[in-house]
N, C-alpha and C positions, 0 to 999 in steps of 0.2 A: 515595401514590395511595389506598390503603384500608388501614385499619388495624382490625384486630378487637380490640375492647376490651370486656370486661364485668369490672368490678371484683369481681364475685362469682363468677368462675371458679374460684378457689381455695378459696371456702369450702365446707365440707361441706354437702351437699344431700341431701334423701331422693331416692331413685331416681325416684319419680313426677314430682318437680318438674323433674329433669334431662331427662327423656323429654318434658316438655311445651315445652321451649324451641323456638323457632322456629329449626330447623336452617338453615344458610345456606351458599351456595356463591357465589363471585364470580369473574368471568372478565373479561379485558381484550381488546378488539380494538384496531385502529388508532385508533379515534376515540370509543369508548365503553367504560364499565365496566358490566357486567351483574351485579346482585345477585339472587339467587334465595333466597326463603325458603319452606320447607314450611308450607304453611297449610291442612291438610285440614279440612273441614268449615267453614270460614270464608267468608262472604259478604263482597263489597265493601263493604257499608255497615257491616260490623263491623270494618273496619281503620281506624285513626288513623295517618297518615304525617306526621311533622313533621321539619323541618329547621331547625337553629339552630347557628350557628358551626362549620359543615362537620361536624356530627353528625347523623345521620339517626336517628330513633327509629320504630319500628314498633310499635304496640300493636294486638293482634288479639284478640277475644273469640269464643269458641266455647261453645255451649250446645245440648244436644239433649234434655235430660231434660224431660218433661212434668211439670209440678208437681202435675198430678192423678193421677199414676201412681206406684206403689210399687216402687222400684227393688230389684231382687233382687240384681244385681251390677253394679258400675261401674268399668271398667278403662280407658276412654277418657277422658283428661284433658279437663276443662271449665274455664272461667274466662278470664281475661284474660292474655295473654302479650305480654312486651315484649322488644325486642332493640334495642340500639344498637350503631351502627357509625359510627366516626370515620373521616371522608372526607379526603383530601389536598387541598392548594390548587390541584392540577391539575385538578380536577373542577368543573364548571359546575353548582352546587347549584340555580340559578335555573331550570334546564332538565331537570329530572328527570321522567322519564315513568314512570308505574306502571301495571301491569295485573295482574289475578288471573284465572287460568285453570286448571281442573283441579287446583285445590289448591295452586298455586304462585304466590306473589306475586313479579313480576318488577320491578325497579327498572333503568331504563336512564338512566345518567348520562353525558352527554358530557363529553368532555375539553375543556378551555378551549382556544380557538383558538390561542392564543399558546403552548401546550404541545404541540401535535400534532407529530408528526415532519415534518420538511419536508426539500426537496432544496435545496442551496445550490450555485449555480454557480461553480466556480473558473475565473478565466481566467489566461491566461498570455500571452506575447508571441507564441508560435507558434498556439495554437488554443485555443478554450473548452473546458472538460470539466465534466461534471456529477458530484458526489459526493452519495450519499445519506446522510441522518443517522439514518436509522431502524435 
């Protein structure tokens, strides 16, 4: 359904770069998968979302330093951040809905109709019964 994949997860990185990664949570309901990315300080126009071969790539940029000012200290990470998530074949990548609210980018990805849980009726010579496959 959803695979967390980042080929650089095992590479040693500076602490500042690790903290700049878009943190992610994913949850599943009966008919959708929701993926939440932390994106504080990011505007919708600063996000690029692409899907290719069941892989979602999120690229977000964040800048707040005024080029005409003299920075005294800078601890909040700026720049472009990318995150790739491999999706399973049971998700409908053509119907992804994305929204950005209060610093959280949310992707709502529906399950393909043919992969949703369904109830199958079982009949017998005496009386029909229902069995749930969920």
